[in-house]
C-alpha positions as CSV (number, residue, x, y, z in Angstrom):
1,M,0.0,0.0,0.0
2,P,1.4,3.5,-0.8
3,P,2.6,5.5,2.2
4,S,0.0,8.2,1.7
5,S,-3.7,7.9,1.3
6,S,-4.9,8.6,-2.3
7,V,-8.5,8.8,-1.1
8,S,-9.3,11.2,1.8
9,P,-12.8,11.0,3.5
10,A,-15.0,13.5,1.7
11,P,-12.4,16.3,1.1
12,L,-13.8,19.8,1.0
13,P,-12.4,22.7,-1.0
14,A,-9.9,25.2,0.3
15,A,-11.2,27.1,3.3
16,T,-13.8,29.8,2.4
17,P,-14.4,32.2,5.3
18,S,-18.1,32.7,6.1
19,Q,-19.1,36.3,5.5
20,K,-21.0,36.3,8.8
21,T,-18.6,34.5,11.1
22,G,-15.2,34.5,9.4
23,I,-14.9,30.8,10.3
24,P,-13.7,28.5,7.5
25,A,-16.7,26.4,6.4
26,E,-14.7,23.2,6.6
27,R,-14.3,23.7,10.4
28,Y,-18.0,23.4,11.1
29,V,-19.4,21.2,8.3
30,G,-17.9,18.2,10.1
31,F,-20.0,19.0,13.2
32,F,-23.3,18.9,11.3
33,A,-22.2,15.6,9.6
34,G,-21.5,14.2,13.0
35,L,-25.0,15.0,14.2
36,A,-26.5,12.9,11.5
37,S,-23.9,10.2,12.1
38,G,-24.8,10.0,15.8
39,A,-28.5,9.8,15.2
40,T,-28.0,6.9,12.7
41,K,-25.8,5.0,15.3
42,L,-28.5,5.2,17.9
43,L,-31.3,4.0,15.6
44,V,-29.4,1.0,14.3
45,G,-27.3,-0.1,17.3
46,H,-28.9,0.6,20.7
47,P,-30.6,-2.9,21.3
48,F,-27.2,-4.5,20.6
49,D,-25.5,-2.0,23.0
50,T,-28.0,-2.9,25.8
51,L,-27.1,-6.6,25.5
52,K,-23.4,-5.8,25.4
53,V,-23.5,-3.6,28.5
54,R,-25.5,-6.2,30.4
55,L,-23.1,-9.0,29.6
56,Q,-20.0,-6.8,30.3
57,T,-21.2,-5.7,33.7
58,E,-22.7,-8.9,35.1
59,G,-19.1,-10.1,36.1
60,G,-19.0,-13.7,37.2
61,F,-22.5,-13.7,38.7
62,G,-23.9,-15.9,35.8
63,R,-27.1,-14.0,35.2
64,F,-26.9,-14.9,31.5
65,K,-25.5,-17.9,29.8
66,G,-24.6,-15.9,26.7
67,P,-25.9,-13.3,24.2
68,L,-29.0,-15.2,23.1
69,D,-29.9,-16.0,26.7
70,C,-29.5,-12.3,27.5
71,L,-31.8,-11.4,24.6
72,R,-34.4,-13.9,25.5
73,S,-34.4,-13.2,29.2
74,T,-34.5,-9.4,28.7
75,I,-37.5,-9.6,26.4
76,R,-39.3,-12.3,28.4
77,K,-39.0,-10.6,31.7
78,E,-39.0,-6.9,30.8
79,G,-40.5,-6.7,27.3
80,F,-39.1,-5.7,23.9
81,L,-38.7,-2.1,24.9
82,A,-36.3,-3.1,27.6
83,L,-33.7,-3.3,24.7
84,Y,-34.0,0.5,24.5
85,K,-33.5,1.2,28.2
86,G,-31.1,4.1,28.6
87,A,-31.8,5.3,25.1
88,T,-32.7,8.8,26.2
89,P,-29.1,9.9,27.1
90,P,-27.6,8.8,23.8
91,L,-30.7,10.1,21.9
92,L,-29.5,13.5,23.0
93,G,-25.9,12.8,23.7
94,W,-24.7,10.6,20.8
95,A,-25.6,13.2,18.2
96,L,-23.6,15.7,20.3
97,M,-20.8,13.2,20.9
98,D,-20.5,12.4,17.2
99,S,-20.7,16.0,16.3
100,V,-17.8,16.8,18.6
101,Q,-15.9,13.7,17.5
102,M,-16.3,14.1,13.8
103,G,-15.8,17.9,14.0
104,S,-12.6,17.4,16.0
105,L,-11.5,14.7,13.6
106,N,-12.0,17.1,10.7
107,N,-10.1,19.9,12.5
108,F,-7.2,17.6,13.5
109,R,-6.9,16.5,9.9
110,L,-6.9,20.1,8.7
111,I,-4.1,20.9,11.1
112,L,-2.1,17.9,9.9
113,Q,-2.8,19.0,6.3
114,G,-1.4,22.5,7.1
115,G,-4.9,24.0,6.4
116,D,-5.1,22.6,2.9
117,P,-8.0,20.0,2.8
118,Q,-6.7,18.8,-0.6
119,S,-3.4,17.7,0.9
120,P,-3.4,13.8,1.3
121,L,-2.8,12.3,4.7
122,T,-0.7,9.3,5.5
123,V,-2.3,6.4,7.4
124,P,-0.4,7.3,10.6
125,E,-1.6,10.9,10.3
126,C,-5.2,9.6,9.9
127,A,-4.7,7.5,13.0
128,L,-3.2,10.4,15.0
129,A,-6.2,12.6,14.1
130,G,-8.5,9.8,15.3
131,L,-6.6,9.5,18.6
132,G,-6.9,13.3,19.2
133,A,-10.6,13.3,18.4
134,G,-11.2,10.3,20.7
135,V,-9.5,12.1,23.7
136,V,-11.5,15.3,23.1
137,V,-14.9,13.6,22.8
138,S,-14.3,11.6,26.0
139,F,-15.2,14.7,28.1
140,V,-18.6,14.8,26.4
141,A,-19.1,11.0,26.2
142,T,-18.5,10.1,29.9
143,P,-21.6,11.7,31.4
144,V,-23.7,10.3,28.6
145,E,-22.3,6.8,29.0
146,V,-22.6,6.8,32.8
147,L,-26.3,7.6,32.6
148,K,-26.9,5.2,29.8
149,G,-25.1,2.3,31.4
150,R,-26.7,2.7,34.8
151,L,-30.2,2.7,33.2
152,Q,-29.4,-0.3,31.0
153,V,-28.4,-2.5,34.0
154,Q,-31.7,-1.9,35.9
155,Y,-33.3,-5.3,35.5
156,D,-36.6,-5.0,37.3
157,S,-38.7,-2.7,39.5
158,A,-37.6,-4.4,42.7
159,T,-34.0,-3.3,42.2
160,K,-34.7,-0.1,40.3
161,V,-32.7,2.8,41.6
162,Y,-33.3,5.5,39.0
163,A,-36.6,6.7,37.6
164,G,-34.9,8.0,34.5
165,P,-31.9,9.8,33.2
166,I,-32.6,13.1,35.0
167,D,-33.2,11.3,38.3
168,C,-30.0,9.3,37.7
169,A,-28.0,12.5,37.1
170,R,-29.6,14.2,40.1
171,Q,-28.7,11.3,42.5
172,L,-25.1,11.0,41.2
173,I,-24.5,14.7,41.6
174,R,-26.1,14.9,45.0
175,N,-24.1,12.0,46.3
176,N,-20.7,12.7,44.6
177,G,-20.8,16.2,43.2
178,I,-20.1,16.7,39.5
179,A,-17.6,13.9,39.7
180,G,-20.5,11.5,40.0
181,I,-21.4,11.8,36.3
182,Y,-17.7,11.5,35.4
183,K,-17.1,8.1,37.0
184,G,-14.8,6.2,34.7
185,L,-13.4,9.2,32.8
186,S,-9.9,7.8,32.8
187,A,-11.3,4.5,31.3
188,C,-13.3,6.4,28.7
189,I,-10.2,8.4,27.6
190,L,-8.3,5.1,27.3
191,F,-11.1,3.4,25.4
192,R,-11.7,6.3,23.0
193,S,-8.0,6.9,22.4
194,F,-8.2,3.6,20.4
195,F,-10.0,5.6,17.7
196,W,-6.5,5.7,16.1
197,A,-7.3,2.1,15.1
198,L,-10.7,3.0,13.7
199,W,-9.6,5.8,11.5
200,G,-6.2,4.4,10.6
201,S,-7.6,1.1,9.5
202,Y,-10.4,2.9,7.7
203,E,-7.9,4.5,5.4
204,I,-6.2,1.1,4.8
205,Y,-9.5,-0.6,4.0
206,K,-10.7,2.2,1.8
207,N,-7.5,2.3,-0.2
208,T,-7.6,-1.5,-0.5
209,F,-11.2,-1.7,-1.6
210,T,-10.6,1.2,-4.1
211,A,-7.7,-0.8,-5.6
212,W,-10.1,-3.8,-5.9
213,G,-12.5,-1.7,-7.9
214,M,-15.3,-1.3,-5.3
215,P,-17.9,1.3,-6.4
216,P,-17.6,4.6,-4.5
217,S,-21.3,4.2,-3.4
218,M,-20.4,1.1,-1.4
219,L,-16.9,2.2,-0.3
220,S,-17.5,4.1,2.9
221,F,-20.1,1.6,4.3
222,F,-17.9,-1.5,3.9
223,A,-14.6,0.2,4.8
224,G,-16.3,1.8,7.8
225,G,-17.8,-1.6,8.9
226,C,-14.5,-3.4,8.6
227,A,-12.7,-0.6,10.4
228,A,-15.3,-0.8,13.2
229,N,-14.7,-4.5,13.7
230,T,-10.9,-3.9,13.8
231,F,-11.4,-1.1,16.4
232,W,-13.7,-3.2,18.7
233,T,-11.4,-6.2,18.5
234,I,-8.5,-4.2,19.8
235,S,-10.3,-1.9,22.2
236,F,-12.9,-4.2,23.8
237,P,-11.0,-4.9,27.0
238,A,-10.8,-1.2,27.7
239,D,-14.6,-0.9,27.0
240,V,-15.3,-3.7,29.6
241,V,-13.3,-1.8,32.2
242,K,-15.0,1.4,31.3
243,Q,-18.5,-0.1,31.7
244,R,-17.5,-1.7,35.1
245,M,-16.2,1.6,36.4
246,M,-19.2,3.6,35.2
247,T,-21.9,1.2,36.5
248,Q,-20.3,0.2,39.8
249,P,-22.5,0.6,42.9
250,D,-22.5,4.1,44.3
251,T,-20.7,3.1,47.6
252,K,-17.8,4.3,49.6
253,P,-15.1,3.1,49.2
254,A,-15.6,2.5,45.5
255,R,-15.4,-1.1,44.2
256,Y,-13.0,0.1,41.5
257,P,-11.3,3.3,42.7
258,T,-8.8,3.4,39.8
259,L,-8.4,2.2,36.3
260,R,-5.6,-0.2,37.4
261,S,-7.7,-1.7,40.2
262,C,-10.5,-2.5,37.8
263,F,-8.2,-4.2,35.4
264,A,-6.6,-6.2,38.2
265,H,-10.0,-7.2,39.7
266,I,-11.3,-8.5,36.4
267,Y,-8.2,-10.4,35.6
268,R,-8.0,-11.9,39.2
269,T,-11.6,-13.0,39.4
270,E,-12.5,-13.8,35.8
271,G,-9.2,-14.2,33.8
272,I,-8.7,-13.0,30.2
273,R,-12.2,-14.2,29.4
274,G,-13.6,-11.4,31.6
275,F,-12.3,-8.8,29.3
276,Y,-14.4,-10.1,26.4
277,R,-17.8,-10.5,28.0
278,G,-20.4,-9.1,25.6
279,F,-18.0,-9.2,22.6
280,V,-20.4,-11.2,20.3
281,P,-23.3,-8.7,20.3
282,C,-20.8,-5.9,20.0
283,F,-19.1,-7.5,17.0
284,L,-22.4,-8.2,15.3
285,R,-23.5,-4.6,16.0
286,S,-20.3,-2.8,15.0
287,F,-20.3,-3.5,11.2
288,P,-23.9,-2.3,10.3
289,T,-24.0,0.4,12.9
290,N,-20.6,2.0,12.3
291,G,-20.7,1.3,8.6
292,A,-24.0,3.2,8.3
293,A,-22.8,6.0,10.6
294,I,-19.6,6.6,8.5
295,F,-21.7,6.3,5.3
296,V,-24.1,9.0,6.6
297,Y,-21.1,11.1,7.8
298,E,-19.4,11.1,4.4
299,T,-22.6,11.7,2.6
300,M,-23.3,14.7,4.7
301,M,-19.7,15.9,4.2
302,R,-20.2,15.7,0.4
303,A,-23.5,17.6,0.8
304,G,-21.7,20.2,2.8
305,K,-19.1,20.5,0.1
306,G,-21.8,21.2,-2.5
307,F,-23.5,23.7,-0.2
308,V,-20.2,25.6,0.4
309,E,-19.4,25.6,-3.3
310,S,-22.8,27.0,-4.1
């Protein structure tokens, strides 16, 4: 593969300052594309995410025998809509998260391109931009994921702690201050820093599929889906730790006070297998969900290009 990417994701023309704001259009088009990407991700992937989170956080208690048992048990005991528990925070938050993530990604790319969006990026540069975007979005993602995860692991009315996302946020802040909704921030930063793998491999897959003659209309979906599977395979242990830290009981002292203690506890009590609980529904979800999200993102970026040119 050539050292530099010959196909950059939805490149836009050279920066054209807005007459009203003076801000180059390329620096905000990515944020609007991210909004559409986040909404797509929620619509396609939330039921799979609920199964993933439940399997990740059950630990060694044996509540579920596997993904199918988790699905059957959830629907039988709580109804089909239980698969959408915790959907409200991402309904509002994922669009914002993807807006920040994709907008940051676009800006990091522009920085690495020296302000020239036509300048090709190497695969390592694409990966570096992904890492930077992942770290930035972690500060938006953590509160959303804390609320989502805690609502997803409420199994029945007898053990229900939170009436909804607002009540969950209120209780966490009342008991722990603002830090309550930032439980697991370090784990979230670690997990999302693996976006280097998502965007680096995306360039590799896209260049490879282009060389194979794949039609442009299919390129972003399949390259995005393959990149998502690569990302989750590498980052999944960090995601398990993140979910454990975010959904741990609100007790003092904390069950997992640090990132290191959580890693150590999982390895000591469950072995390597503990770091891959919930991997199957995650893997099944990642291709269609992220493929569709990246497809929508690039489609919106192309639409933005047309709007700017007009």
